[in-house]
C-alpha positions as CSV (number, residue, x, y, z in Angstrom):
1,M,-47.2,-17.6,-38.6
2,P,-44.0,-17.8,-36.5
3,H,-41.1,-19.6,-37.9
4,A,-37.4,-20.1,-37.2
5,S,-34.9,-18.3,-39.3
6,P,-32.5,-20.3,-41.3
7,S,-29.6,-19.0,-39.2
8,S,-31.1,-20.4,-36.0
9,A,-30.9,-24.0,-37.3
10,P,-27.8,-25.9,-36.4
11,T,-25.7,-26.6,-39.4
12,S,-22.4,-28.3,-40.0
13,P,-20.1,-27.5,-43.0
14,S,-19.8,-31.2,-43.8
15,S,-23.6,-31.6,-44.1
16,T,-23.8,-29.6,-47.3
17,A,-20.3,-29.9,-48.6
18,S,-20.9,-33.5,-49.8
19,L,-24.0,-32.6,-51.8
20,P,-23.6,-32.3,-55.5
21,P,-24.4,-29.0,-57.2
22,M,-27.8,-28.7,-58.8
23,P,-27.6,-29.5,-62.5
24,A,-28.2,-26.7,-64.9
25,G,-31.9,-26.3,-65.9
26,T,-33.3,-28.1,-62.9
27,G,-35.6,-25.3,-62.0
28,N,-35.6,-22.0,-60.3
29,H,-36.4,-23.2,-56.8
30,N,-33.1,-22.3,-55.0
31,Y,-34.8,-19.8,-52.7
32,D,-34.1,-18.7,-49.2
33,H,-36.4,-19.8,-46.3
34,D,-38.5,-16.6,-46.1
35,T,-39.2,-16.5,-49.8
36,R,-40.2,-20.2,-49.8
37,H,-42.5,-19.5,-46.9
38,E,-44.1,-16.4,-48.4
39,R,-44.5,-18.1,-51.8
40,G,-46.0,-21.2,-50.0
41,A,-48.5,-19.1,-48.1
42,R,-49.6,-17.3,-51.3
43,M,-49.9,-20.6,-53.2
44,L,-51.9,-22.2,-50.4
45,A,-54.3,-19.3,-50.4
46,R,-54.7,-19.7,-54.2
47,V,-55.4,-23.4,-53.8
48,D,-57.5,-23.7,-50.7
49,G,-58.5,-20.1,-49.9
50,P,-58.7,-18.8,-46.4
51,A,-59.6,-22.2,-45.0
52,G,-56.1,-23.6,-46.0
53,L,-54.3,-20.8,-44.3
54,A,-56.4,-21.2,-41.2
55,V,-55.5,-24.9,-41.0
56,V,-51.8,-24.1,-41.2
57,E,-52.1,-21.4,-38.6
58,Q,-53.9,-23.7,-36.2
59,L,-51.2,-26.4,-36.9
60,S,-48.5,-23.9,-36.2
61,Q,-49.8,-23.3,-32.7
62,S,-48.7,-26.9,-31.7
63,F,-46.3,-27.9,-34.5
64,P,-44.6,-24.8,-36.0
65,D,-41.9,-26.7,-37.7
66,F,-44.3,-29.0,-39.5
67,A,-46.6,-26.1,-40.4
68,R,-43.5,-24.3,-42.0
69,L,-42.6,-27.5,-43.9
70,L,-46.2,-27.8,-45.1
71,L,-46.1,-24.3,-46.6
72,E,-42.6,-24.4,-48.0
73,F,-42.2,-27.8,-49.6
74,P,-45.5,-28.7,-51.2
75,F,-46.8,-25.2,-51.8
76,G,-43.7,-23.1,-52.0
77,D,-41.6,-25.5,-54.0
78,I,-43.9,-28.0,-55.8
79,Y,-47.2,-26.3,-56.4
80,S,-45.4,-23.1,-57.7
81,R,-43.5,-25.0,-60.4
82,P,-44.7,-23.7,-63.9
83,A,-45.2,-26.9,-65.9
84,L,-48.6,-27.8,-64.5
85,G,-51.5,-25.5,-63.6
86,L,-53.4,-25.6,-60.4
87,R,-56.3,-27.6,-62.0
88,E,-53.9,-30.3,-63.1
89,R,-52.1,-30.4,-59.8
90,E,-55.3,-30.8,-57.9
91,L,-56.6,-33.5,-60.2
92,A,-53.3,-35.4,-59.7
93,T,-53.6,-34.8,-55.9
94,V,-57.1,-36.1,-55.8
95,A,-56.1,-39.2,-57.8
96,A,-53.1,-39.9,-55.5
97,L,-55.1,-39.5,-52.3
98,C,-57.9,-41.7,-53.7
99,A,-55.3,-44.4,-54.6
100,M,-53.8,-44.2,-51.1
101,G,-57.1,-45.2,-49.7
102,H,-56.3,-44.0,-46.1
103,A,-56.1,-40.3,-46.5
104,L,-59.8,-39.4,-46.6
105,P,-59.5,-36.2,-44.5
106,Q,-56.8,-34.9,-46.9
107,L,-58.9,-36.0,-49.9
108,R,-61.8,-34.0,-48.5
109,V,-59.6,-30.9,-48.4
110,H,-58.3,-31.5,-52.0
111,V,-61.7,-32.1,-53.5
112,H,-62.7,-28.7,-52.1
113,A,-59.4,-27.3,-53.5
114,A,-60.1,-28.9,-56.9
115,L,-63.4,-27.1,-57.1
116,H,-61.8,-23.9,-55.8
117,V,-59.2,-23.9,-58.6
118,G,-61.8,-24.5,-61.3
119,C,-62.1,-28.3,-61.8
120,S,-65.6,-29.3,-62.7
121,P,-67.5,-31.8,-60.6
122,E,-67.5,-34.1,-63.7
123,E,-63.7,-34.0,-63.9
124,I,-63.4,-34.9,-60.2
125,V,-65.8,-37.9,-60.5
126,E,-64.0,-39.1,-63.7
127,V,-60.7,-39.0,-61.9
128,V,-62.1,-41.1,-59.0
129,M,-63.6,-43.6,-61.6
130,Q,-60.2,-43.9,-63.3
131,I,-58.7,-44.8,-59.9
132,A,-61.0,-47.8,-59.7
133,V,-59.1,-49.3,-62.6
134,Y,-55.6,-48.9,-61.2
135,A,-56.0,-48.6,-57.4
136,S,-59.2,-50.7,-56.6
137,F,-62.9,-50.4,-56.4
138,P,-62.8,-50.1,-52.6
139,A,-60.5,-47.1,-52.9
140,A,-62.8,-45.5,-55.5
141,L,-65.9,-46.3,-53.4
142,N,-64.4,-44.6,-50.3
143,A,-63.3,-41.6,-52.4
144,L,-66.8,-41.3,-53.9
145,G,-68.2,-41.1,-50.3
146,V,-65.9,-38.1,-49.7
147,V,-66.8,-36.6,-53.1
148,R,-70.5,-36.9,-52.2
149,E,-70.0,-35.1,-48.9
150,V,-68.0,-32.3,-50.4
151,F,-70.4,-31.8,-53.3
152,A,-73.4,-31.7,-50.9
153,A,-71.6,-29.1,-48.8
154,S,-70.8,-27.1,-52.0
155,G,-74.4,-27.3,-53.3
156,I,-73.6,-29.7,-56.1
157,A,-76.5,-32.0,-56.8
158,L,-76.0,-35.7,-57.6
159,P,-76.2,-37.4,-60.0
160,L,-74.3,-35.1,-62.3
161,R,-75.8,-34.5,-65.7
162,G,-73.9,-35.1,-68.8
163,G,-71.6,-37.8,-67.5
164,G,-71.4,-41.3,-68.7
165,Q,-69.6,-43.3,-71.4
166,A,-68.3,-41.8,-74.6
167,D,-69.3,-43.5,-77.8
168,E,-66.6,-45.7,-79.2
169,D,-65.8,-43.1,-81.9
170,D,-65.4,-40.4,-79.2
171,A,-63.0,-42.4,-77.0
172,P,-59.3,-41.6,-77.1
173,S,-57.2,-44.2,-78.9
174,T,-54.5,-44.5,-76.3
175,A,-54.0,-47.8,-74.3
176,A,-54.3,-48.1,-70.6
């Protein structure tokens, strides 16, 4: 995918001179443009497979700067951080997109991605059910419609077996 080199972007000495230095221990993400781009492309392939890279390639035909940012920031910088695995990141992403309530195309992509990185169908449904408590039943209902579509396309039959409520003795003791 074509992208502009960092040296081609206009810069002014005053634009970076006023920024404070990064505190020690804030991560190892002070990478140059090409490394972020390459790392982002590798991470996107791990998360979404070839379909994700195809979407970014298509986007780059009309909006190359946005396509570059899409690879570099979320996938090159955030997804590649070591504290969470891809499963946890995708469950968090599914939850956030469900809660937004208006990002159903992106939710569709990330439900596929959650399955791709090893989340179980049961985990995905439980995350959406949890969203009903904090974001609303309408948001969860809309998300379940997307989940149904993705599961059908992936050959996952509904209703899922083995779901349901835990016994009171099995439930975690933490408060909402």
